[in-house]
C-alpha beads as a LAMMPS data file, in Angstrom:
LAMMPS data file: protein, C-alpha beads

236 atoms
235 bonds

1 atom types
1 bond types

-500.0 500.0 xlo xhi
-500.0 500.0 ylo yhi
-500.0 500.0 zlo zhi

Masses

1 110.0

Atoms # bond

1 1 1 -292.312 -342.371 -288.791
2 1 1 -288.826 -342.898 -290.734
3 1 1 -289.398 -345.471 -293.331
4 1 1 -286.572 -347.680 -291.660
5 1 1 -288.307 -347.879 -288.638
6 1 1 -291.459 -349.660 -289.764
7 1 1 -289.796 -352.778 -290.764
8 1 1 -291.817 -354.824 -288.244
9 1 1 -295.131 -352.717 -288.726
10 1 1 -296.868 -355.222 -290.403
11 1 1 -296.297 -357.790 -287.685
12 1 1 -297.304 -355.253 -284.884
13 1 1 -300.593 -354.631 -286.553
14 1 1 -301.136 -358.431 -286.953
15 1 1 -300.328 -358.534 -282.966
16 1 1 -302.645 -356.030 -282.322
17 1 1 -305.502 -357.135 -284.183
18 1 1 -304.796 -360.744 -283.142
19 1 1 -304.286 -361.650 -286.787
20 1 1 -302.970 -365.287 -285.656
21 1 1 -303.298 -366.656 -289.430
22 1 1 -301.234 -363.943 -290.803
23 1 1 -298.536 -364.623 -288.237
24 1 1 -298.369 -368.308 -288.776
25 1 1 -297.984 -367.399 -292.172
26 1 1 -294.927 -365.347 -291.588
27 1 1 -293.514 -367.943 -289.300
28 1 1 -293.987 -370.617 -292.011
29 1 1 -291.650 -368.711 -294.142
30 1 1 -288.631 -369.253 -292.102
31 1 1 -289.759 -372.807 -290.579
32 1 1 -290.482 -374.104 -293.964
33 1 1 -293.701 -375.891 -293.182
34 1 1 -297.005 -375.439 -290.955
35 1 1 -297.269 -377.639 -287.781
36 1 1 -299.169 -377.692 -284.599
37 1 1 -296.046 -376.655 -282.522
38 1 1 -295.078 -373.750 -284.753
39 1 1 -298.638 -372.491 -284.288
40 1 1 -298.443 -372.511 -280.649
41 1 1 -295.293 -370.653 -280.825
42 1 1 -297.141 -367.860 -282.675
43 1 1 -300.021 -368.332 -280.365
44 1 1 -297.784 -367.802 -277.396
45 1 1 -295.611 -365.298 -278.761
46 1 1 -298.542 -363.092 -279.817
47 1 1 -300.516 -363.244 -276.448
48 1 1 -297.151 -362.422 -274.520
49 1 1 -296.563 -359.329 -276.892
50 1 1 -300.245 -358.048 -276.453
51 1 1 -300.119 -358.426 -272.632
52 1 1 -296.850 -356.681 -272.476
53 1 1 -297.706 -353.640 -274.861
54 1 1 -294.342 -353.296 -276.152
55 1 1 -293.466 -353.155 -279.488
56 1 1 -289.990 -354.495 -280.679
57 1 1 -287.516 -352.823 -282.932
58 1 1 -284.679 -355.662 -282.583
59 1 1 -282.788 -353.436 -279.916
60 1 1 -283.566 -355.548 -276.746
61 1 1 -286.701 -353.657 -275.892
62 1 1 -288.080 -357.285 -275.465
63 1 1 -286.263 -360.447 -274.408
64 1 1 -287.567 -363.935 -275.074
65 1 1 -286.267 -367.055 -273.125
66 1 1 -286.832 -370.293 -274.527
67 1 1 -286.402 -373.448 -273.073
68 1 1 -286.613 -375.674 -276.300
69 1 1 -285.198 -375.716 -279.900
70 1 1 -287.728 -377.198 -281.680
71 1 1 -290.833 -375.706 -283.765
72 1 1 -292.213 -373.727 -281.033
73 1 1 -289.065 -371.336 -280.671
74 1 1 -289.336 -370.256 -284.700
75 1 1 -292.912 -369.152 -283.872
76 1 1 -291.953 -367.079 -280.883
77 1 1 -288.951 -365.683 -282.655
78 1 1 -291.046 -364.352 -285.738
79 1 1 -293.923 -363.012 -283.677
80 1 1 -291.582 -361.630 -280.936
81 1 1 -288.890 -359.874 -282.730
82 1 1 -286.518 -361.623 -280.376
83 1 1 -283.906 -363.642 -282.192
84 1 1 -280.212 -364.860 -281.754
85 1 1 -279.008 -362.461 -284.171
86 1 1 -280.572 -359.310 -282.381
87 1 1 -279.167 -360.903 -278.911
88 1 1 -282.747 -360.759 -277.348
89 1 1 -283.008 -364.668 -277.336
90 1 1 -282.009 -366.388 -274.654
91 1 1 -282.014 -370.340 -274.679
92 1 1 -281.918 -372.351 -271.479
93 1 1 -281.474 -375.934 -272.579
94 1 1 -284.136 -377.378 -270.408
95 1 1 -286.204 -379.446 -272.643
96 1 1 -289.322 -377.855 -272.095
97 1 1 -291.599 -376.380 -274.897
98 1 1 -291.877 -372.962 -272.439
99 1 1 -291.286 -369.479 -273.169
100 1 1 -290.721 -366.398 -270.793
101 1 1 -291.158 -363.201 -272.723
102 1 1 -290.085 -360.060 -270.644
103 1 1 -290.043 -356.366 -270.859
104 1 1 -286.553 -355.127 -270.128
105 1 1 -287.423 -351.710 -269.108
106 1 1 -289.071 -353.270 -266.033
107 1 1 -288.828 -356.849 -266.175
108 1 1 -292.575 -357.491 -266.372
109 1 1 -292.724 -360.977 -268.039
110 1 1 -295.351 -363.864 -268.865
111 1 1 -294.213 -367.144 -269.097
112 1 1 -296.244 -369.799 -271.081
113 1 1 -295.421 -373.481 -271.122
114 1 1 -296.997 -376.349 -273.015
115 1 1 -299.371 -378.399 -270.797
116 1 1 -297.567 -381.544 -269.928
117 1 1 -300.920 -383.608 -271.364
118 1 1 -301.230 -381.360 -274.507
119 1 1 -299.783 -383.896 -276.952
120 1 1 -302.335 -386.564 -275.686
121 1 1 -305.116 -383.960 -275.923
122 1 1 -304.284 -382.860 -279.198
123 1 1 -304.217 -386.681 -280.632
124 1 1 -307.322 -387.619 -278.792
125 1 1 -308.945 -384.367 -280.621
126 1 1 -307.543 -385.774 -284.132
127 1 1 -307.610 -389.452 -283.707
128 1 1 -306.367 -389.956 -287.379
129 1 1 -303.331 -388.105 -287.092
130 1 1 -301.604 -390.089 -284.262
131 1 1 -301.011 -393.152 -286.132
132 1 1 -299.686 -391.619 -289.038
133 1 1 -297.111 -389.290 -286.890
134 1 1 -295.986 -392.546 -285.192
135 1 1 -295.261 -394.094 -288.643
136 1 1 -294.069 -391.040 -290.644
137 1 1 -292.242 -388.965 -288.147
138 1 1 -291.122 -391.207 -285.055
139 1 1 -290.232 -394.298 -287.222
140 1 1 -289.355 -392.520 -290.653
141 1 1 -291.570 -395.009 -292.456
142 1 1 -294.698 -394.847 -294.443
143 1 1 -295.511 -394.435 -298.244
144 1 1 -295.586 -391.304 -300.225
145 1 1 -299.201 -391.487 -299.891
146 1 1 -298.757 -391.797 -295.998
147 1 1 -296.861 -388.698 -296.060
148 1 1 -298.965 -386.699 -298.196
149 1 1 -301.930 -387.608 -295.938
150 1 1 -300.012 -386.648 -292.854
151 1 1 -298.830 -383.393 -294.052
152 1 1 -302.293 -382.382 -295.003
153 1 1 -303.618 -383.496 -291.741
154 1 1 -300.908 -381.734 -289.829
155 1 1 -301.634 -378.726 -291.355
156 1 1 -305.183 -379.075 -290.556
157 1 1 -304.386 -379.615 -286.935
158 1 1 -302.033 -376.476 -286.784
159 1 1 -304.761 -374.300 -287.944
160 1 1 -307.483 -375.681 -285.497
161 1 1 -305.297 -375.601 -282.780
162 1 1 -304.351 -372.021 -283.828
163 1 1 -307.813 -370.661 -284.071
164 1 1 -310.270 -372.951 -282.384
165 1 1 -308.723 -374.234 -279.044
166 1 1 -308.510 -371.763 -276.101
167 1 1 -305.050 -370.649 -274.793
168 1 1 -305.720 -371.820 -271.539
169 1 1 -306.315 -375.597 -272.510
170 1 1 -302.811 -375.587 -274.252
171 1 1 -300.707 -373.658 -271.745
172 1 1 -299.715 -373.153 -267.959
173 1 1 -299.499 -369.161 -267.560
174 1 1 -297.955 -367.106 -265.199
175 1 1 -297.020 -363.330 -264.773
176 1 1 -293.704 -362.870 -263.511
177 1 1 -291.291 -359.906 -262.812
178 1 1 -287.610 -361.120 -263.569
179 1 1 -284.338 -359.921 -263.571
180 1 1 -282.876 -359.732 -267.156
181 1 1 -279.227 -360.141 -267.879
182 1 1 -277.211 -357.008 -268.919
183 1 1 -277.670 -355.601 -272.654
184 1 1 -275.401 -357.465 -275.103
185 1 1 -271.859 -356.625 -275.134
186 1 1 -269.840 -355.735 -278.458
187 1 1 -266.300 -356.884 -278.618
188 1 1 -263.616 -356.196 -280.872
189 1 1 -262.735 -358.434 -283.834
190 1 1 -259.382 -360.233 -284.223
191 1 1 -257.522 -361.773 -287.189
192 1 1 -256.513 -365.456 -286.428
193 1 1 -252.941 -365.870 -287.389
194 1 1 -253.542 -369.229 -288.915
195 1 1 -256.890 -369.296 -291.173
196 1 1 -256.802 -365.366 -291.415
197 1 1 -260.587 -365.258 -290.657
198 1 1 -262.148 -362.605 -288.238
199 1 1 -262.946 -363.680 -284.927
200 1 1 -264.651 -362.381 -281.962
201 1 1 -261.994 -361.168 -279.240
202 1 1 -263.082 -363.380 -276.337
203 1 1 -262.919 -366.551 -278.455
204 1 1 -259.263 -366.347 -279.439
205 1 1 -256.580 -368.128 -277.711
206 1 1 -253.093 -367.647 -277.680
207 1 1 -250.989 -370.725 -279.424
208 1 1 -247.238 -370.666 -279.443
209 1 1 -247.379 -366.871 -279.065
210 1 1 -250.092 -366.359 -282.005
211 1 1 -253.699 -365.123 -281.718
212 1 1 -255.589 -368.093 -283.115
213 1 1 -259.520 -369.065 -283.035
214 1 1 -261.112 -371.982 -281.240
215 1 1 -261.165 -374.162 -284.642
216 1 1 -257.566 -373.722 -285.322
217 1 1 -256.620 -374.273 -281.697
218 1 1 -258.486 -377.512 -282.088
219 1 1 -260.499 -376.514 -278.819
220 1 1 -263.869 -377.885 -278.048
221 1 1 -266.588 -375.188 -277.929
222 1 1 -270.491 -375.092 -277.368
223 1 1 -272.566 -376.264 -280.126
224 1 1 -276.310 -376.187 -280.612
225 1 1 -277.634 -379.029 -282.785
226 1 1 -281.019 -380.645 -282.756
227 1 1 -280.144 -382.539 -279.731
228 1 1 -279.413 -379.354 -277.590
229 1 1 -276.375 -377.723 -276.331
230 1 1 -273.204 -379.831 -276.306
231 1 1 -269.543 -379.411 -276.839
232 1 1 -267.671 -380.250 -279.904
233 1 1 -264.580 -379.315 -282.389
234 1 1 -264.897 -377.622 -285.370
235 1 1 -265.418 -380.168 -288.451
236 1 1 -263.639 -377.616 -290.886

Bonds

1 1 1 2
2 1 2 3
3 1 3 4
4 1 4 5
5 1 5 6
6 1 6 7
7 1 7 8
8 1 8 9
9 1 9 10
10 1 10 11
11 1 11 12
12 1 12 13
13 1 13 14
14 1 14 15
15 1 15 16
16 1 16 17
17 1 17 18
18 1 18 19
19 1 19 20
20 1 20 21
21 1 21 22
22 1 22 23
23 1 23 24
24 1 24 25
25 1 25 26
26 1 26 27
27 1 27 28
28 1 28 29
29 1 29 30
30 1 30 31
31 1 31 32
32 1 32 33
33 1 33 34
34 1 34 35
35 1 35 36
36 1 36 37
37 1 37 38
38 1 38 39
39 1 39 40
40 1 40 41
41 1 41 42
42 1 42 43
43 1 43 44
44 1 44 45
45 1 45 46
46 1 46 47
47 1 47 48
48 1 48 49
49 1 49 50
50 1 50 51
51 1 51 52
52 1 52 53
53 1 53 54
54 1 54 55
55 1 55 56
56 1 56 57
57 1 57 58
58 1 58 59
59 1 59 60
60 1 60 61
61 1 61 62
62 1 62 63
63 1 63 64
64 1 64 65
65 1 65 66
66 1 66 67
67 1 67 68
68 1 68 69
69 1 69 70
70 1 70 71
71 1 71 72
72 1 72 73
73 1 73 74
74 1 74 75
75 1 75 76
76 1 76 77
77 1 77 78
78 1 78 79
79 1 79 80
80 1 80 81
81 1 81 82
82 1 82 83
83 1 83 84
84 1 84 85
85 1 85 86
86 1 86 87
87 1 87 88
88 1 88 89
89 1 89 90
90 1 90 91
91 1 91 92
92 1 92 93
93 1 93 94
94 1 94 95
95 1 95 96
96 1 96 97
97 1 97 98
98 1 98 99
99 1 99 100
100 1 100 101
101 1 101 102
102 1 102 103
103 1 103 104
104 1 104 105
105 1 105 106
106 1 106 107
107 1 107 108
108 1 108 109
109 1 109 110
110 1 110 111
111 1 111 112
112 1 112 113
113 1 113 114
114 1 114 115
115 1 115 116
116 1 116 117
117 1 117 118
118 1 118 119
119 1 119 120
120 1 120 121
121 1 121 122
122 1 122 123
123 1 123 124
124 1 124 125
125 1 125 126
126 1 126 127
127 1 127 128
128 1 128 129
129 1 129 130
130 1 130 131
131 1 131 132
132 1 132 133
133 1 133 134
134 1 134 135
135 1 135 136
136 1 136 137
137 1 137 138
138 1 138 139
139 1 139 140
140 1 140 141
141 1 141 142
142 1 142 143
143 1 143 144
144 1 144 145
145 1 145 146
146 1 146 147
147 1 147 148
148 1 148 149
149 1 149 150
150 1 150 151
151 1 151 152
152 1 152 153
153 1 153 154
154 1 154 155
155 1 155 156
156 1 156 157
157 1 157 158
158 1 158 159
159 1 159 160
160 1 160 161
161 1 161 162
162 1 162 163
163 1 163 164
164 1 164 165
165 1 165 166
166 1 166 167
167 1 167 168
168 1 168 169
169 1 169 170
170 1 170 171
171 1 171 172
172 1 172 173
173 1 173 174
174 1 174 175
175 1 175 176
176 1 176 177
177 1 177 178
178 1 178 179
179 1 179 180
180 1 180 181
181 1 181 182
182 1 182 183
183 1 183 184
184 1 184 185
185 1 185 186
186 1 186 187
187 1 187 188
188 1 188 189
189 1 189 190
190 1 190 191
191 1 191 192
192 1 192 193
193 1 193 194
194 1 194 195
195 1 195 196
196 1 196 197
197 1 197 198
198 1 198 199
199 1 199 200
200 1 200 201
201 1 201 202
202 1 202 203
203 1 203 204
204 1 204 205
205 1 205 206
206 1 206 207
207 1 207 208
208 1 208 209
209 1 209 210
210 1 210 211
211 1 211 212
212 1 212 213
213 1 213 214
214 1 214 215
215 1 215 216
216 1 216 217
217 1 217 218
218 1 218 219
219 1 219 220
220 1 220 221
221 1 221 222
222 1 222 223
223 1 223 224
224 1 224 225
225 1 225 226
226 1 226 227
227 1 227 228
228 1 228 229
229 1 229 230
230 1 230 231
231 1 231 232
232 1 232 233
233 1 233 234
234 1 234 235
235 1 235 236
């Protein structure tokens, strides 16, 4: 195998060997910390990739359709190799902690949605965590000691949810065959006549006879924030 073709080989080996801890460590690198929903993303991504038996080189062999922009999605991106950057990650802003992972060549897919009572059941399994989660995360309060204890417990919960709780107790799982959108298009780059920056051709507007980017045109455009997808104008 050519050396440049093996960039994901270590991850593929972890997927085949069901090395969930190794995969979670990889996800933690980009996510910044370890938490239960990152662990769920890793677990769901690994299960889907193993079930569909398709390695991913980032050339859209696989597509992941996520329905949330939370910790779960980082686990999905790392394990499946489907990202915004390689055009294999689709975001449907439905507010569900769910993913559909699909094999492009035949549309075979697996959908995993976190059970609606998962959070309640998780806190029931670890009663010491609930009050700290409420105080530290939801209310943004608590002492340094509270935050330290919460982080320690939260990581322990992530590890146990990853390794000890059966997948079927965490997810609703369905086998599907879906129709995927066409492969991502490649567009020419145009130079904005005002700021001088390169911009994808479909995002160019004509203002007073000149080609300008959306920011210089002052137009609203789609923006993805922690609240989901909305419309806004450039702050630059």
